C-alpha positions in Angstrom: 12.4 -5.5 -3.8 10.9 -4.8 -6.9 10.8 -7.7 -9.8 14.0 -6.7 -12.3 15.7 -8.6 -15.4 19.4 -8.4 -15.9 21.7 -9.4 -18.6 25.7 -9.1 -17.6 29.6 -9.9 -18.2 31.2 -11.6 -15.8 34.5 -12.7 -16.1 33.8 -13.2 -19.9 30.6 -15.2 -19.6 26.9 -14.0 -20.1 24.9 -14.1 -16.7 21.4 -13.8 -16.4 19.4 -12.5 -12.7 15.9 -12.3 -12.5 13.6 -11.5 -9.6 10.0 -11.9 -10.0 9.0 -10.6 -6.3 10.3 -13.9 -4.7 13.9 -14.2 -4.5 16.5 -13.8 -7.6 17.5 -16.5 -9.8 20.8 -16.9 -11.3 21.7 -18.7 -15.0 25.2 -18.4 -16.0 26.1 -19.1 -19.3 29.0 -21.9 -20.4 30.4 -20.3 -22.6 33.2 -17.8 -23.0 32.5 -14.6 -25.1 35.0 -12.3 -24.2 37.4 -12.9 -26.6 37.2 -10.3 -29.1 35.1 -11.9 -31.6 31.4 -10.8 -32.3 28.8 -13.2 -30.5 25.2 -13.5 -31.3 23.2 -13.4 -27.4 19.4 -14.2 -27.5 17.6 -14.5 -24.1 14.1 -15.6 -23.9 11.9 -16.4 -21.1 8.4 -18.1 -20.1 6.6 -18.8 -16.9 8.6 -22.0 -16.5 12.3 -21.6 -18.2 14.9 -19.6 -19.6 16.8 -20.1 -22.7 19.9 -18.4 -23.6 21.7 -18.8 -27.0 25.2 -17.7 -27.9 26.1 -18.0 -31.5 23.0 -20.4 -31.3 24.3 -22.8 -29.2 21.3 -22.9 -26.8 21.3 -23.6 -23.1 17.7 -23.8 -20.8 17.0 -23.7 -17.1 13.7 -24.9 -15.4 12.2 -22.1 -13.1 9.1 -22.4 -10.8 8.1 -18.6 -10.3 5.7 -19.7 -7.6 2.5 -17.7 -8.5 4.7 -14.5 -9.5 3.8 -15.4 -13.1 4.4 -12.0 -14.2 7.3 -9.7 -14.3 6.0 -6.5 -13.3 8.9 -3.5 -14.4 8.8 -0.3 -12.9 11.7 1.7 -14.0 13.3 2.8 -17.2 15.9 -0.1 -19.1 19.3 0.2 -18.5 22.1 -0.8 -21.1 25.8 -0.7 -20.4 25.3 0.7 -16.8 23.3 1.8 -14.3 22.2 4.8 -12.0 23.3 5.0 -8.2 20.1 4.3 -6.9 19.9 1.0 -9.3 23.6 0.2 -8.5 22.9 -0.1 -4.6 19.7 -2.4 -4.9 21.9 -4.4 -7.4 25.2 -4.4 -4.8 22.1 -5.6 -2.3 20.5 -8.4 -4.6 23.9 -9.5 -5.3 24.7 -8.6 -8.6 28.1 -9.7 -9.5 29.1 -7.4 -12.3 28.8 -4.4 -10.3 30.6 -5.9 -7.2 33.7 -6.8 -9.7 33.4 -3.4 -11.3 32.9 -0.7 -8.1 36.0 1.0 -9.4 34.4 1.9 -13.0 30.9 2.6 -11.2 29.8 -1.0 -12.5 29.4 -0.2 -16.4 29.7 -2.2 -19.3 33.0 -1.7 -21.1 32.8 -3.0 -24.3 30.8 -2.7 -28.1 27.3 -3.7 -28.8 25.5 -3.5 -31.4 22.3 -4.6 -33.1 20.3 -4.9 -30.0 16.9 -5.7 -29.7 14.5 -5.8 -26.6 11.0 -7.8 -27.2 12.0 -8.0 -31.1 12.4 -4.0 -31.7 15.7 -2.6 -32.3 16.8 -0.5 -29.6 19.5 2.4 -30.6 21.9 4.6 -28.3 19.7 7.5 -30.5 16.6 6.9 -27.8 18.7 7.2 -24.5 17.2 9.2 -21.9 20.9 9.7 -20.6 24.4 8.4 -22.0 27.8 8.5 -20.6 31.6 8.2 -21.7 30.3 6.9 -25.1 32.6 6.1 -28.5 
């Protein structure tokens, strides 16, 4: 399977799933965020740890990737959902939010603002495809 990184909401908690080619690692936050209030969510990772900060409350997890030090991402970035091929792959890899939302196609329902990837602001104007946006 190819490398991937995913940030998902599952049961009101933020989950991070990541695979560098030697098995998926899942990191689930203890903080509940599906409460109708805006939250700040930041995620960073290095060769040895994950760090997830929700409203400046930080949680970390040590990871051992073995010899796989780099994340080789071969496809587009998906925000709020994935295409059919990625959905099948995500189900196979056990991504719980997609499994829980099969009736909605695995898409995120909610609000996002001030999205940054690699410290660069990303807007929906840059999207290659959108669906069901209000």
